[in-house]
VOTI-318469 format. One record per residue: x, z negated, y negated of N, C-alpha, C, O in turn; residue in three letters. Coordinates in steps of 0.2 Angstrom, whole numbers, plus 2048, in hexadecimal, padded with zeros to 3 digits. Each point is the difference from the previous one (the first is absolute). Last residue first. Layout:
N
 n.u n.w n.v ca.u ca.w ca.v c.u c.w c.v o.u o.w o.v res
   X   Z   Y    X    Z    Y   X   Z   Y   X   Z   Y ALA
...
***
This chain:
55
 n.u n.w n.v ca.u ca.w ca.v c.u c.w c.v o.u o.w o.v res
 50A A46 F79  804  803  805 7FE 7FD 807 802 802 805 HIS
 7F6 7F9 7E3  7FE  806  803 803 803 806 7FF 806 802 TRP
 807 7E5 7F2  7F9  800  802 7FE 806 803 7FB 800 804 PRO
 81E 7F5 7FB  7FD  806  7FE 7F8 800 802 7FF 801 806 TRP
 814 7EB 7F3  7FB  803  805 7FD 806 7FE 7FD 800 7FA THR
 81B 7F5 7FF  7FA  802  7FD 7FC 803 806 802 804 804 TRP
 811 7E8 7FC  7FF  807  801 7F9 802 7FE 7FB 7FC 800 PRO
 813 7F1 7F4  7FC  801  805 7FF 807 802 7FF 804 7FB GLU
 815 7EC 7F8  7FB  806  800 7FD 800 806 802 7FF 806 THR
 80D 7EF 7EB  7FE  802  806 7FA 805 800 7FC 7FF 7FC LYS
 819 7FE 7F2  7F9  7FD  801 7FE 803 807 802 805 803 PRO
 818 7F5 7F6  7FB  805  800 7F9 7FE 802 7FF 7FC 804 THR
 816 7F6 7EF  7FC  801  806 7FB 806 800 7FE 801 7FA SER
 810 7F8 7F3  804  803  806 7FC 801 806 802 804 804 ALA
 7F4 7FD 7E2  801  7FC  806 805 803 805 7FF 806 802 ASN
 804 7FF 7E5  7FC  802  805 801 7FB 806 805 7FD 801 GLN
 7FF 802 7E3  803  7FF  806 7FB 801 805 7FA 7FE 800 SER
 808 80E 7E8  7FD  7FB  803 803 7FF 807 801 805 804 THR
 807 806 7E3  800  800  807 7FC 7FA 803 801 7FA 7FE THR
 7FB 812 7EA  803  7FA  803 7FF 801 808 7FB 802 802 GLU
 807 812 7EB  7FB  7FC  805 804 7FA 803 806 801 802 ASN
 800 809 7E5  801  801  807 7FB 7FC 804 7FE 7FA 7FF PRO
 7FF 80F 7E8  800  7FA  804 801 802 807 7FC 803 803 ILE
 808 809 7E4  7FF  801  807 801 7F9 804 805 7FD 7FF ILE
 7FE 806 7E9  7F9  800  802 7FF 801 807 7FA 7FE 803 PHE
 81B 803 7F2  7FE  7F9  800 7F9 800 802 7FE 7FA 802 LEU
 80D 81B 7FD  801  7FC  806 7FE 7F9 7FF 7FF 7FC 806 LEU
 7FF 812 7E7  7FC  802  806 801 7FC 806 7FB 7FE 803 THR
 814 7FF 7EB  7F9  7FE  7FE 7FB 801 806 7FC 7FC 801 THR
 81A 80D 802  800  7F9  801 7F9 7FD 7FD 7FE 7FB 804 PRO
 804 81C 7F9  801  7FE  807 800 7F9 801 7FC 7FD 804 MET
 804 80D 7E6  7FA  800  803 800 7FE 807 7FB 7FC 803 VAL
 819 803 7F0  7FA  7FC  7FC 7FA 801 805 7FD 7FA 801 VAL
 819 810 805  801  7F9  7FD 7FA 7FC 7FD 801 7FA 800 LEU
 7FE 81D 80A  803  7FB  805 801 7F9 7FD 800 7FB 804 LEU
 7F6 816 7EE  7FC  7FF  806 803 7FB 805 7FD 7FB 802 PHE
 810 80D 7EC  7FA  7FB  7FD 7FC 7FE 806 7FE 7FB 801 ILE
 813 815 804  803  7F9  7FE 7FA 7FB 7FE 800 7FB 802 THR
 7FA 81C 802  801  7FC  806 803 7F9 7FF 7FF 7FC 803 TRP
 7FE 812 7EA  7FA  7FE  803 801 7FD 806 7FC 7FB 801 THR
 816 80D 7F4  7FD  7FA  7FC 7FA 7FE 804 7FE 7FA 800 TYR
 80C 819 809  805  7FA  801 7FD 7FA 7FC 7FF 7FB 803 ILE
 7F7 81A 7F9  7FF  7FE  807 803 7FA 802 7FE 7FB 803 LEU
 806 80F 7E8  7F9  7FD  800 7FF 7FD 807 7FD 7FB 801 ILE
 816 811 7FC  801  7F9  7FD 7F9 7FD 800 800 7FA 801 MET
 801 81C 806  804  7FC  805 800 7F9 7FE 7FF 7FB 803 PHE
 7F8 815 7EF  7FC  7FE  805 803 7FC 805 7FD 7FC 803 TRP
 80F 80E 7EA  7FB  7FA  7FE 7FC 7FE 806 7FE 7FA 800 PRO
 812 817 806  803  7FA  7FD 7FB 7FB 7FD 801 7FA 802 ASN
 7FD 81C 80A  7FF  7FA  804 802 7FA 7FC 7FF 7FA 802 PRO
 7F7 81F 7F9  806  7FC  7FE 7FF 7F9 803 7FB 7FD 7FD ASN
 7F4 814 804  806  802  805 806 7FC 7FE 805 7FF 804 LEU
 7E7 800 7EF  7FF  7FD  806 805 801 806 801 7FD 805 GLN
 7FE 80E 7E4  803  7F9  801 7FF 7FC 806 803 7FC 802 PRO
 800 81E 7F6  7FB  7FC  804 803 7F9 801 804 7FF 804 MET
***
């Protein structure tokens, strides 16, 4: 039963992960655009209490 022999499958796994980490991941990370941080106002907006019309 050749599927029980880990010798060729382990090397295929190592080659696949090496290609993935060295080629595919950097290429994919180039397309990810991080969100630009926007500065928020330090002042808090003035809030009005809500009037309950049914109370």
